[in-house]
Backbone as CSV, one residue per row, in Angstrom:
resi,resn,N_x,N_y,N_z,CA_x,CA_y,CA_z,C_x,C_y,C_z
1,UNK,11.854,23.776,-2.020,11.401,22.883,-3.088,11.391,21.408,-2.162
2,UNK,10.237,20.692,-2.388,10.151,19.339,-1.691,11.028,18.354,-2.514
3,UNK,11.826,17.521,-1.831,12.646,16.644,-2.304,12.106,15.258,-2.114
4,UNK,11.690,14.553,-3.169,11.097,13.235,-3.080,11.725,12.101,-3.584
5,UNK,11.913,11.010,-2.909,12.596,9.894,-3.388,11.562,8.896,-3.892
6,UNK,11.818,8.323,-5.200,10.885,7.619,-5.829,11.596,6.236,-6.268
7,UNK,11.001,5.018,-6.162,11.754,3.955,-6.546,12.089,3.934,-8.047
8,UNK,13.444,3.591,-8.323,14.078,3.629,-9.538,13.545,2.403,-10.572
9,UNK,13.351,1.317,-9.807,12.912,0.078,-10.593,12.336,-0.940,-9.641
10,UNK,11.777,-1.958,-10.164,11.206,-2.961,-9.245,9.736,-2.769,-9.437
11,UNK,8.981,-3.569,-8.506,7.483,-3.741,-8.584,6.927,-2.292,-8.039
12,UNK,7.625,-1.596,-7.083,7.031,-0.404,-6.797,6.967,0.730,-7.686
13,UNK,7.988,0.774,-8.522,8.557,1.950,-9.309,7.310,2.368,-10.285
14,UNK,6.833,1.355,-11.102,5.814,1.706,-12.046,4.536,2.382,-11.370
15,UNK,4.064,1.651,-10.384,2.863,2.267,-9.818,3.054,3.424,-9.059
16,UNK,4.194,3.561,-8.346,4.405,4.935,-7.625,4.560,5.949,-8.575
17,UNK,5.187,5.864,-9.705,5.295,6.977,-10.860,3.795,7.251,-11.397
18,UNK,2.990,6.243,-11.627,1.700,6.433,-12.137,0.944,7.325,-11.127
19,UNK,1.092,6.902,-9.824,0.289,7.660,-8.682,0.613,9.021,-8.733
20,UNK,1.976,9.473,-8.844,2.411,10.781,-8.776,1.876,11.515,-9.860
21,UNK,1.906,10.960,-11.076,1.292,11.610,-12.260,-0.187,11.880,-12.151
22,UNK,-0.910,10.931,-11.510,-2.301,11.132,-11.132,-2.613,12.293,-10.323
23,UNK,-1.417,12.520,-9.371,-1.682,13.661,-8.271,-1.157,14.899,-8.992
24,UNK,-0.861,14.820,-10.386,-0.486,16.218,-10.929,0.909,16.536,-10.885
25,UNK,1.839,15.628,-10.630,3.218,15.913,-10.704,3.987,15.448,-12.007
26,UNK,4.929,16.166,-12.503,5.522,15.820,-13.639,6.946,15.106,-13.316
27,UNK,7.051,13.794,-13.585,8.195,13.115,-13.224,9.058,12.907,-14.503
28,UNK,9.699,11.809,-14.310,10.696,11.603,-15.530,10.073,10.907,-16.757
29,UNK,10.579,11.172,-17.951,9.998,10.614,-19.120,11.061,9.738,-19.654
30,UNK,12.298,9.740,-19.298,13.184,8.714,-19.711,13.654,7.839,-18.449
31,UNK,13.372,6.476,-18.510,13.664,5.723,-17.330,15.196,5.684,-16.858
32,UNK,16.049,6.409,-17.754,17.273,6.539,-17.399,17.655,7.672,-16.425
33,UNK,16.715,8.714,-16.363,16.884,9.844,-15.657,16.845,9.491,-14.071
34,UNK,17.696,9.965,-13.368,17.783,9.798,-11.925,17.465,10.978,-10.973
35,UNK,17.309,12.142,-11.750,17.012,13.355,-11.138,16.203,14.291,-11.899
36,UNK,14.986,14.704,-11.580,14.139,15.436,-12.264,13.524,16.535,-11.355
37,UNK,13.538,17.847,-12.011,12.815,18.940,-11.359,11.519,19.238,-11.963
38,UNK,10.510,19.278,-11.007,9.174,19.855,-11.562,8.879,21.165,-11.085
39,UNK,9.256,22.218,-11.783,9.195,23.507,-11.372,7.758,24.011,-11.057
40,UNK,6.791,23.590,-11.882,5.422,24.017,-11.633,4.892,23.642,-10.141
41,UNK,5.269,22.528,-9.690,4.932,22.111,-8.328,5.845,22.155,-7.282
42,UNK,7.171,22.730,-7.636,8.217,23.117,-6.731,8.632,21.876,-6.065
43,UNK,8.907,20.772,-6.865,9.208,19.486,-6.297,10.586,18.975,-7.105
44,UNK,11.312,18.219,-6.426,12.530,17.616,-7.108,12.401,16.215,-6.733
45,UNK,12.542,15.480,-7.903,12.494,13.944,-7.873,13.846,13.231,-7.797
46,UNK,14.080,12.390,-6.936,15.459,11.451,-7.022,14.967,10.118,-7.147
47,UNK,15.360,9.392,-8.274,15.012,8.089,-8.425,16.116,7.092,-8.054
48,UNK,15.774,6.349,-6.965,16.813,5.629,-6.106,16.352,4.094,-6.174
49,UNK,17.387,3.226,-5.786,16.891,1.927,-5.381,15.948,1.801,-4.157
50,UNK,14.870,1.046,-4.252,13.957,0.958,-3.306,14.545,0.670,-1.908
51,UNK,15.621,-0.132,-1.735,16.134,-0.475,-0.539,16.876,0.789,0.165
52,UNK,17.272,1.669,-0.815,18.109,2.807,-0.297,17.166,4.091,0.194
53,UNK,15.904,4.072,-0.144,14.997,5.259,0.045,14.919,5.552,1.500
54,UNK,14.807,4.575,2.447,14.487,4.837,3.845,15.829,5.528,4.420
55,UNK,16.992,5.147,3.861,18.246,5.799,4.238,18.462,7.123,3.993
56,UNK,18.099,7.437,2.686,18.206,8.794,2.354,17.114,9.674,3.138
57,UNK,15.996,9.161,3.216,15.006,9.950,3.748,15.169,10.103,5.368
58,UNK,15.495,9.003,5.977,15.858,9.027,7.377,16.946,9.878,7.733
59,UNK,18.064,10.104,6.894,19.122,10.897,7.144,18.933,12.280,7.184
60,UNK,17.863,12.689,6.494,17.313,14.064,6.076,17.893,14.562,4.849
61,UNK,18.647,13.699,4.010,19.125,14.063,2.809,17.940,14.369,1.885
62,UNK,16.913,13.596,1.915,15.669,14.054,1.251,14.390,14.082,2.093
63,UNK,13.549,14.681,1.591,12.435,15.057,2.512,11.314,13.933,2.819
64,UNK,10.949,13.280,1.619,9.960,12.179,1.773,10.272,11.140,0.641
65,UNK,9.704,9.996,0.761,10.018,8.963,-0.143,8.936,7.978,-0.245
66,UNK,8.824,7.203,-1.366,7.885,6.145,-1.561,8.717,4.882,-1.618
67,UNK,8.422,3.977,-0.629,9.105,2.722,-0.481,7.970,1.702,0.030
68,UNK,8.595,0.395,0.320,7.758,-0.611,1.063,7.934,-0.524,2.380
69,UNK,6.822,-0.790,3.253,6.921,-0.924,4.653,7.994,-1.815,5.006
70,UNK,8.026,-2.910,4.442,9.052,-4.044,4.606,10.515,-3.397,4.508
71,UNK,10.794,-2.486,3.439,12.004,-1.873,3.224,12.428,-0.963,4.345
72,UNK,11.368,-0.106,4.710,11.441,0.799,5.811,11.845,0.228,7.058
73,UNK,11.226,-0.882,7.394,11.546,-1.513,8.696,12.888,-2.270,8.729
74,UNK,13.232,-2.815,7.538,14.478,-3.519,7.315,15.644,-2.542,7.398
75,UNK,15.550,-1.155,6.957,16.656,-0.306,7.040,16.859,0.101,8.420
76,UNK,15.818,0.067,9.404,15.993,0.453,10.776,16.705,1.752,10.956
77,UNK,16.093,2.790,10.103,16.598,4.320,10.216,15.737,4.978,11.238
78,UNK,16.287,5.387,12.333,15.447,6.171,13.391,14.742,7.285,13.050
79,UNK,15.320,7.979,11.756,14.645,9.261,11.358,13.610,9.127,10.557
80,UNK,13.455,7.890,9.843,12.422,7.578,8.840,11.119,7.035,9.539
81,UNK,10.094,7.622,9.240,8.860,7.274,9.628,7.611,7.180,8.569
82,UNK,6.772,6.266,8.683,5.676,6.104,7.929,4.570,7.028,8.196
83,UNK,4.136,7.743,7.054,3.006,8.741,7.405,1.783,8.564,6.451
84,UNK,1.698,7.532,5.445,0.509,7.284,4.808,0.781,6.001,4.095
85,UNK,-0.198,5.065,4.148,-0.256,3.988,3.121,-0.783,4.217,1.992
86,UNK,-0.322,3.514,0.802,-0.619,3.940,-0.461,-1.516,2.896,-1.290
87,UNK,-1.708,1.848,-0.644,-2.626,0.912,-1.285,-2.170,0.153,-2.433
88,UNK,-0.998,-0.256,-2.527,-0.405,-1.003,-3.602,0.752,-1.679,-3.073
89,UNK,1.405,-2.640,-3.814,2.532,-3.292,-3.426,2.329,-4.210,-2.249
90,UNK,1.230,-4.809,-2.061,0.969,-5.663,-0.902,1.870,-6.820,-0.785
91,UNK,2.414,-7.410,0.364,3.207,-8.529,0.440,2.963,-8.940,2.035
92,UNK,3.127,-10.279,2.220,3.172,-10.801,3.600,4.403,-11.629,3.862
93,UNK,4.956,-11.385,5.007,6.053,-12.010,5.579,5.837,-13.234,6.565
94,UNK,6.406,-14.419,6.177,6.060,-15.470,7.116,7.468,-16.360,7.374
95,UNK,7.511,-17.155,8.226,8.543,-18.127,8.629,8.172,-19.283,8.006
96,UNK,9.177,-20.132,7.534,8.838,-21.442,6.969,10.100,-22.483,7.232
97,UNK,9.681,-23.692,7.374,10.860,-24.522,7.597,10.501,-25.895,7.256
98,UNK,11.233,-26.828,7.560,10.863,-28.373,7.089,9.535,-28.814,7.677
99,UNK,8.644,-29.462,7.097,7.310,-29.877,7.581,7.416,-30.551,8.886
100,UNK,6.607,-29.993,9.912,6.606,-30.592,11.246,7.700,-30.357,12.179
101,UNK,8.732,-29.586,11.702,9.716,-29.212,12.640,9.361,-28.187,13.623
102,UNK,8.814,-27.079,13.069,8.598,-26.003,13.996,7.018,-25.674,14.043
103,UNK,6.685,-25.327,15.385,5.389,-25.008,15.455,5.054,-23.435,15.763
104,UNK,6.306,-22.793,16.358,6.126,-21.300,16.774,7.469,-20.723,16.584
105,UNK,7.426,-19.339,16.695,8.721,-18.663,16.532,9.729,-19.027,17.511
106,UNK,9.389,-19.334,18.784,10.271,-19.768,19.884,11.037,-20.860,19.594
107,UNK,10.528,-21.713,18.488,11.301,-22.971,18.127,12.566,-22.609,17.470
108,UNK,12.690,-21.274,17.148,13.902,-20.953,16.283,15.089,-20.591,17.155
109,UNK,14.848,-20.529,18.370,15.897,-20.152,19.355,17.205,-20.923,19.099
110,UNK,18.332,-20.201,18.824,19.732,-20.618,18.561,19.865,-21.352,17.264
111,UNK,18.888,-21.136,16.180,19.079,-21.785,14.930,19.328,-20.827,13.941
112,UNK,19.669,-21.177,12.620,20.114,-20.343,11.578,18.682,-19.970,10.745
113,UNK,18.494,-18.555,10.544,17.400,-18.213,9.725,17.767,-17.500,8.506
114,UNK,17.425,-17.809,7.240,17.947,-17.331,6.052,16.861,-16.229,5.704
115,UNK,17.253,-14.963,5.399,16.317,-13.968,4.963,16.993,-12.918,3.917
116,UNK,16.259,-12.255,3.183,16.793,-11.141,2.397,16.392,-9.857,3.092
117,UNK,15.787,-9.945,4.284,15.548,-8.760,5.079,15.999,-8.860,6.439
118,UNK,17.247,-8.902,6.770,17.760,-9.234,8.074,17.445,-8.174,9.086
119,UNK,17.347,-6.988,8.735,16.888,-5.862,9.705,15.445,-5.979,10.151
120,UNK,14.514,-6.370,9.328,13.267,-6.521,9.637,13.020,-7.840,10.520
121,UNK,13.759,-8.970,10.016,13.614,-10.188,10.833,14.239,-10.048,12.134
122,UNK,15.443,-9.418,12.346,16.085,-9.303,13.468,15.217,-8.300,14.477
123,UNK,14.621,-7.288,13.955,13.758,-6.520,14.832,12.512,-7.279,15.324
124,UNK,11.990,-8.153,14.587,10.749,-8.912,14.898,11.108,-9.909,16.038
125,UNK,12.342,-10.651,15.750,12.688,-11.576,16.845,13.164,-10.891,18.135
126,UNK,13.773,-9.780,18.098,14.115,-9.084,19.124,12.954,-8.754,20.048
127,UNK,11.870,-8.346,19.464,10.573,-7.974,20.208,9.931,-9.244,20.810
128,UNK,10.246,-10.410,20.217,9.642,-11.669,20.765,10.661,-12.596,21.538
129,UNK,11.884,-11.874,21.853,12.884,-12.490,22.706,13.532,-13.751,22.322
130,UNK,13.652,-13.834,20.874,14.131,-15.006,20.239,15.518,-14.575,19.629
131,UNK,16.561,-15.380,20.022,17.922,-15.173,19.421,18.192,-16.252,18.423
132,UNK,18.599,-15.838,17.245,18.977,-16.702,16.115,20.230,-16.207,15.408
133,UNK,20.676,-16.999,14.633,21.817,-16.798,13.758,21.263,-16.397,12.464
134,UNK,21.172,-15.116,12.142,20.698,-14.782,10.839,21.669,-14.954,9.615
135,UNK,21.164,-15.395,8.559,21.887,-15.661,7.369,21.375,-14.749,6.288
136,UNK,22.047,-13.651,6.068,21.486,-12.582,5.026,21.925,-13.139,3.656
137,UNK,20.784,-13.229,2.795,20.881,-13.528,1.463,20.346,-12.375,0.458
138,UNK,20.663,-12.355,-0.609,20.282,-11.309,-1.526,19.337,-12.027,-2.660
139,UNK,18.074,-11.972,-2.382,17.181,-12.501,-3.354,16.390,-13.804,-2.658
140,UNK,16.119,-14.643,-3.528,15.414,-15.813,-3.073,16.030,-16.643,-2.080
141,UNK,15.355,-17.157,-1.012,15.907,-17.694,0.119,15.370,-19.224,0.361
142,UNK,14.368,-19.708,-0.721,13.718,-20.881,-0.188,14.650,-22.212,-0.288
143,UNK,15.876,-21.958,-1.018,16.669,-23.115,-1.191,17.679,-23.157,-0.076
144,UNK,17.628,-22.334,0.784,18.686,-22.326,1.918,18.669,-23.463,2.886
145,UNK,17.449,-23.835,3.186,17.339,-24.948,3.979,17.909,-26.300,3.267
146,UNK,17.402,-26.517,1.990,17.861,-27.829,1.259,19.354,-27.639,1.087
147,UNK,19.942,-26.529,0.934,21.377,-26.475,0.637,22.168,-26.396,1.930
148,UNK,21.550,-26.570,3.107,22.281,-26.586,4.352,22.866,-25.345,5.036
149,UNK,22.463,-24.054,4.532,23.032,-22.917,5.093,21.994,-22.408,6.065
150,UNK,20.993,-23.086,6.247,19.946,-22.422,7.241,19.083,-23.550,7.630
151,UNK,18.399,-23.310,8.904,17.332,-24.303,9.316,16.023,-23.952,9.108
152,UNK,15.838,-22.582,8.855,14.397,-22.044,8.509,14.598,-20.894,7.716
153,UNK,13.605,-20.283,7.035,13.705,-19.070,6.265,12.594,-17.998,6.670
154,UNK,12.748,-16.857,6.363,11.726,-15.850,6.547,11.696,-14.970,5.244
155,UNK,10.499,-15.084,4.706,10.451,-14.578,3.256,9.035,-14.115,2.968
156,UNK,8.960,-13.316,1.805,7.681,-12.858,1.193,6.739,-14.143,0.734
157,UNK,5.666,-14.036,1.240,4.726,-15.124,0.883,3.384,-14.517,0.221
158,UNK,3.116,-15.242,-1.014,1.873,-14.772,-1.667,0.901,-16.077,-1.373
159,UNK,1.091,-17.075,-2.135,0.208,-18.239,-2.069,0.793,-19.337,-1.232
160,UNK,2.149,-19.295,-1.050,2.899,-20.341,-0.439,3.524,-21.391,-1.339
161,UNK,3.093,-21.217,-2.617,3.506,-22.304,-3.661,4.932,-22.466,-3.670
162,UNK,5.743,-21.525,-3.778,7.281,-21.359,-3.978,7.770,-22.132,-2.863
163,UNK,7.323,-21.873,-1.689,7.980,-22.513,-0.380,7.533,-23.978,-0.296
164,UNK,6.326,-24.339,-0.673,5.943,-25.664,-0.782,6.827,-26.594,-1.665
165,UNK,7.108,-25.892,-2.990,7.751,-26.595,-4.012,9.283,-26.890,-3.414
166,UNK,9.787,-25.832,-2.477,11.164,-26.088,-1.932,11.169,-27.004,-0.733
167,UNK,9.917,-27.678,-0.310,9.752,-28.599,0.665,9.587,-27.999,2.004
168,UNK,9.147,-26.740,2.005,9.052,-25.986,3.315,7.655,-25.758,3.609
169,UNK,7.385,-25.586,5.014,6.102,-25.329,5.547,6.023,-24.205,6.307
170,UNK,4.925,-23.229,6.035,4.866,-22.028,6.809,4.382,-22.247,8.210
171,UNK,4.840,-21.632,9.250,4.592,-21.729,10.687,4.577,-20.471,11.298
172,UNK,3.910,-20.451,12.476,3.919,-19.135,13.258,3.213,-18.032,12.834
173,UNK,3.123,-16.975,13.398,2.337,-15.752,13.058,3.091,-15.060,11.929
174,UNK,2.286,-14.071,11.265,2.976,-13.185,10.254,3.813,-12.301,10.792
175,UNK,5.032,-12.146,10.227,5.965,-11.071,10.563,5.402,-9.689,10.367
176,UNK,4.833,-9.585,9.068,4.528,-8.246,8.621,3.316,-8.383,7.460
177,UNK,2.521,-7.531,7.460,1.717,-7.074,6.196,2.229,-5.851,5.672
178,UNK,2.817,-5.996,4.609,3.599,-4.773,4.014,2.839,-4.320,2.821
179,UNK,3.080,-3.162,2.482,2.525,-2.414,1.216,3.385,-1.085,0.983
180,UNK,3.190,-0.498,-0.177,3.818,0.750,-0.465,3.346,1.839,0.484
181,UNK,4.391,2.674,0.999,4.015,3.708,1.943,4.659,5.019,1.631
182,UNK,4.257,6.101,2.033,4.922,7.302,1.981,5.631,7.576,3.245
183,UNK,6.884,7.760,3.331,7.736,8.123,4.533,8.272,9.529,4.581
184,UNK,8.505,9.974,5.781,9.030,11.174,5.908,10.234,11.163,6.793
185,UNK,11.131,12.258,6.636,12.334,12.328,7.466,12.176,12.950,8.783
186,UNK,13.173,13.381,9.451,13.108,13.825,10.892,12.394,15.051,10.964
187,UNK,12.315,15.944,9.911,11.711,17.307,9.982,10.479,17.300,8.848
188,UNK,9.531,18.220,9.117,8.424,18.392,8.141,8.882,19.524,7.159
189,UNK,8.652,19.033,5.727,9.276,19.936,4.831,7.934,20.700,4.143
190,UNK,8.233,21.923,3.730,7.161,22.622,2.972,6.797,21.798,1.759
191,UNK,5.493,21.814,1.540,5.017,21.099,0.380,4.431,19.775,0.711
192,UNK,4.740,19.128,2.003,4.383,17.862,2.295,2.827,17.781,2.322
193,UNK,2.244,18.743,3.040,0.772,18.716,3.163,0.096,18.692,1.740
194,UNK,0.576,19.400,0.819,0.065,19.356,-0.540,0.103,18.093,-1.157
195,UNK,1.275,17.462,-0.935,1.520,16.173,-1.536,0.552,15.162,-0.968
196,UNK,0.411,15.243,0.473,-0.531,14.167,1.091,-1.819,14.478,0.612
197,UNK,-2.347,15.727,0.508,-3.755,16.016,0.053,-3.939,15.394,-1.342
198,UNK,-2.915,15.479,-2.163,-2.990,14.940,-3.539,-2.960,13.501,-3.668
199,UNK,-2.088,12.824,-3.040,-2.056,11.305,-2.965,-3.345,10.848,-2.420
200,UNK,-3.918,11.507,-1.307,-5.031,10.907,-0.805,-6.219,11.078,-1.677
201,UNK,-6.298,12.112,-2.487,-7.155,12.280,-3.558,-7.161,11.090,-4.658
202,UNK,-5.895,10.892,-4.930,-5.609,9.803,-5.777,-6.397,8.422,-5.210
203,UNK,-6.013,8.197,-3.995,-6.652,6.955,-3.344,-8.210,7.053,-3.400
204,UNK,-8.623,8.122,-3.212,-10.076,8.165,-3.194,-10.656,7.918,-4.563
205,UNK,-10.049,8.477,-5.533,-10.386,8.197,-6.946,-10.262,6.704,-7.253
206,UNK,-9.277,6.076,-6.672,-9.163,4.670,-7.107,-10.012,3.782,-6.234
207,UNK,-10.491,4.218,-5.131,-11.267,3.260,-4.218,-12.806,3.501,-4.468
208,UNK,-13.035,4.723,-4.863,-14.573,5.104,-4.883,-15.010,5.492,-6.256
209,UNK,-16.359,5.281,-6.636,-17.007,5.818,-7.886,-18.136,6.701,-7.391
210,UNK,-18.589,7.458,-8.304,-19.778,8.323,-8.097,-20.998,7.652,-8.737
211,UNK,-22.021,7.474,-7.911,-23.176,6.891,-8.505,-24.411,7.863,-8.330
212,UNK,-25.030,7.945,-9.563,-26.437,8.808,-9.577,-27.642,7.888,-9.896
213,UNK,-28.698,8.348,-9.258,-29.845,7.404,-9.554,-31.026,8.275,-9.273
214,UNK,-32.241,8.062,-10.014,-33.389,8.527,-9.584,-34.153,7.634,-8.797
215,UNK,-35.120,8.123,-7.966,-35.793,7.421,-6.921,-37.078,7.873,-6.349
216,UNK,-38.150,7.188,-6.281,-39.366,7.649,-5.603,-39.048,8.407,-4.275
217,UNK,-39.595,9.520,-4.033,-39.256,10.289,-2.723,-39.478,9.560,-1.453
218,UNK,-40.390,8.698,-1.407,-40.851,7.862,-0.281,-39.654,6.768,0.075
219,UNK,-38.854,6.503,-0.834,-37.944,5.474,-0.622,-36.562,5.931,-0.299
220,UNK,-36.399,7.192,-0.068,-35.077,7.889,0.344,-34.318,7.091,1.368
221,UNK,-35.092,6.782,2.507,-34.342,6.220,3.657,-33.826,4.890,3.339
222,UNK,-34.676,4.068,2.594,-34.231,2.811,2.156,-32.923,2.891,1.146
223,UNK,-32.987,3.812,0.335,-31.865,4.078,-0.520,-30.549,4.518,0.257
224,UNK,-30.735,5.413,1.135,-29.638,5.843,1.929,-29.020,4.852,2.801
225,UNK,-29.927,3.866,3.189,-29.213,2.742,3.926,-28.303,1.859,2.990
226,UNK,-28.567,1.802,1.802,-27.741,1.071,0.824,-26.499,1.986,0.431
227,UNK,-26.738,3.242,0.262,-25.609,3.935,-0.158,-25.531,5.245,0.751
228,UNK,-24.852,5.034,1.994,-24.743,6.214,2.882,-23.811,7.241,2.483
229,UNK,-22.874,6.782,1.640,-21.758,7.592,1.291,-20.703,8.020,2.315
230,UNK,-19.795,8.808,2.069,-18.566,9.115,3.023,-19.223,10.226,4.032
231,UNK,-19.931,11.101,3.623,-20.650,12.086,4.521,-22.115,11.874,4.563
232,UNK,-22.757,12.080,3.426,-24.196,12.179,3.271,-24.394,12.311,1.719
233,UNK,-25.502,11.416,1.242,-25.804,11.603,-0.202,-26.465,13.106,-0.521
234,UNK,-26.244,13.493,-1.809,-26.907,14.677,-2.165,-28.167,14.253,-2.895
235,UNK,-29.318,14.920,-2.414,-30.546,14.669,-2.877,-31.201,15.791,-3.322
236,UNK,-31.492,15.804,-4.655,-32.317,16.909,-5.452,-33.539,16.568,-5.862
237,UNK,-34.522,17.712,-5.910,-35.754,17.346,-6.342,-35.820,17.333,-7.997
238,UNK,-36.635,16.588,-8.466,-36.924,16.524,-9.843,-38.213,17.274,-10.203
239,UNK,-38.520,17.332,-11.588,-39.686,18.018,-11.981,-40.867,17.337,-11.403
240,UNK,-40.857,15.998,-11.489,-41.924,15.168,-10.769,-41.693,15.170,-9.391
241,UNK,-42.619,15.919,-8.595,-42.472,15.995,-7.215,-42.368,14.593,-6.429
242,UNK,-42.882,13.576,-7.100,-42.848,12.260,-6.399,-41.381,11.578,-6.530
243,UNK,-40.564,12.209,-7.285,-39.084,11.633,-7.606,-38.070,12.539,-7.140
244,UNK,-36.974,12.150,-6.774,-35.725,12.812,-6.378,-34.699,12.091,-7.146
245,UNK,-33.474,13.006,-7.228,-32.241,12.552,-7.783,-31.173,12.442,-6.610
246,UNK,-30.393,11.253,-6.598,-29.556,10.980,-5.525,-28.127,10.942,-6.221
247,UNK,-27.086,11.581,-5.472,-25.715,11.491,-5.978,-24.885,11.182,-4.703
248,UNK,-23.924,10.076,-4.864,-23.250,9.792,-3.704,-22.008,8.974,-3.983
249,UNK,-20.974,9.045,-3.262,-19.750,8.214,-3.462,-19.883,6.997,-2.727
250,UNK,-19.533,5.847,-3.536,-19.593,4.445,-2.961,-18.326,3.804,-3.295
251,UNK,-17.925,2.719,-2.551,-16.679,2.038,-2.842,-16.797,1.304,-4.149
252,UNK,-15.555,1.407,-4.990,-15.495,0.692,-6.207,-15.853,-0.890,-6.258
253,UNK,-15.419,-1.437,-5.127,-15.638,-2.876,-4.963,-17.109,-3.034,-4.719
254,UNK,-17.826,-4.004,-5.424,-19.094,-4.331,-5.083,-20.146,-3.465,-5.754
255,UNK,-19.808,-2.568,-6.664,-20.544,-1.607,-7.229,-21.650,-2.313,-7.942
256,UNK,-21.649,-3.426,-8.530,-22.791,-4.080,-9.323,-23.733,-4.499,-8.372
257,UNK,-23.246,-5.013,-7.245,-24.287,-5.517,-6.241,-25.229,-4.226,-5.600
258,UNK,-24.365,-3.178,-5.529,-25.181,-1.929,-4.957,-26.236,-1.512,-6.024
259,UNK,-25.808,-1.576,-7.328,-26.776,-1.199,-8.290,-28.032,-2.212,-8.408
260,UNK,-27.765,-3.421,-8.065,-28.807,-4.363,-8.198,-29.785,-4.325,-7.035
261,UNK,-29.187,-3.780,-5.789,-29.989,-3.485,-4.644,-30.862,-2.277,-4.866
262,UNK,-30.317,-1.309,-5.501,-31.091,0.040,-5.634,-32.129,-0.341,-6.728
263,UNK,-31.637,-0.945,-7.727,-32.893,-1.353,-8.713,-34.008,-2.170,-8.134
264,UNK,-33.569,-3.018,-7.127,-34.656,-3.736,-6.456,-35.663,-3.027,-5.647
265,UNK,-35.151,-2.043,-5.154,-36.057,-1.157,-4.181,-36.940,-0.132,-5.068
266,UNK,-36.366,-0.038,-6.318,-37.237,1.042,-7.167,-36.388,2.158,-7.788
267,UNK,-35.173,2.174,-7.595,-34.313,3.233,-8.234,-34.268,3.031,-9.670
268,UNK,-34.085,4.001,-10.428,-33.913,3.916,-11.850,-32.856,4.895,-12.349
269,UNK,-32.502,4.759,-13.682,-31.594,5.621,-14.330,-30.261,5.638,-13.375
270,UNK,-29.785,4.518,-13.023,-28.643,4.394,-12.147,-27.387,4.341,-13.117
271,UNK,-26.521,5.457,-12.807,-25.323,5.628,-13.527,-24.126,5.598,-12.654
272,UNK,-23.098,5.024,-13.095,-21.800,4.951,-12.316,-20.645,5.743,-13.032
273,UNK,-20.041,6.720,-12.460,-19.004,7.537,-12.981,-17.618,7.367,-12.252
274,UNK,-16.618,7.110,-13.068,-15.229,7.113,-12.448,-14.835,8.456,-12.015
275,UNK,-14.003,8.505,-10.934,-13.411,9.731,-10.394,-11.868,9.805,-10.727
276,UNK,-11.574,10.968,-11.237,-10.144,11.178,-11.714,-9.328,11.776,-10.659
277,UNK,-9.965,12.692,-9.801,-9.265,13.324,-8.763,-10.324,13.688,-7.776
278,UNK,-9.696,13.894,-6.400,-10.746,14.232,-5.393,-9.989,14.960,-4.201
279,UNK,-10.688,15.801,-3.480,-10.316,16.320,-2.309,-11.505,16.327,-1.331
280,UNK,-11.235,15.574,-0.165,-12.359,15.375,0.928,-12.033,16.181,2.010
């Protein structure tokens, strides 16, 4: 039985649960449940704090888990490894300090840096040969400089508004581009291949749509240039030999622009259909 760690709460939990449901797994119905067995799919779910998932999976106690790339790196568990990005929960990590004081990471040498992700930041600074005094905090760190407990901070950044409101300025390169990831432990468990195929199918269904359209046969090359598809479009004859029907997968983003281009070259009866599941 495949043992899967799922976030119990927080921003990752709801989307991870939805994604597993779309992949055909039966998880918990009561948010208080911490352990659920799905006998039909031979899977056992354990609902844990997102920060703890890498520890359980890396130790081999559980087979796989869904967590953030930031939390995986922060845990610094040698046995845990990322095997698939899941396309949600995106975040960016940056350094910030008083305006004009810092230009690059090297300027932090010997100073105090506050962060809620000490493992992640320590690993990054070790790679760049910069020694600092880390100040671990639980939660928001933007007040650490003003309150005198740190010289700079390393934190999650979206627009940078929160840091600016605290009188801080972003500097240096990004520490990390994070998102939700599927992680595996030291050994490969039975059922992992099936889980991966299903989750990838969900990702395809979320990222692509199916488009059908009719087209004069002599315009096929022009249409294929607009909608090449993942492999190749399906082109079928119609009763009128001068026309063909085309079916192809296209990215969900920009679908209306694609429809406009197809209509502009002469395609008609253009229909777009959502995909609920896929295997490629």
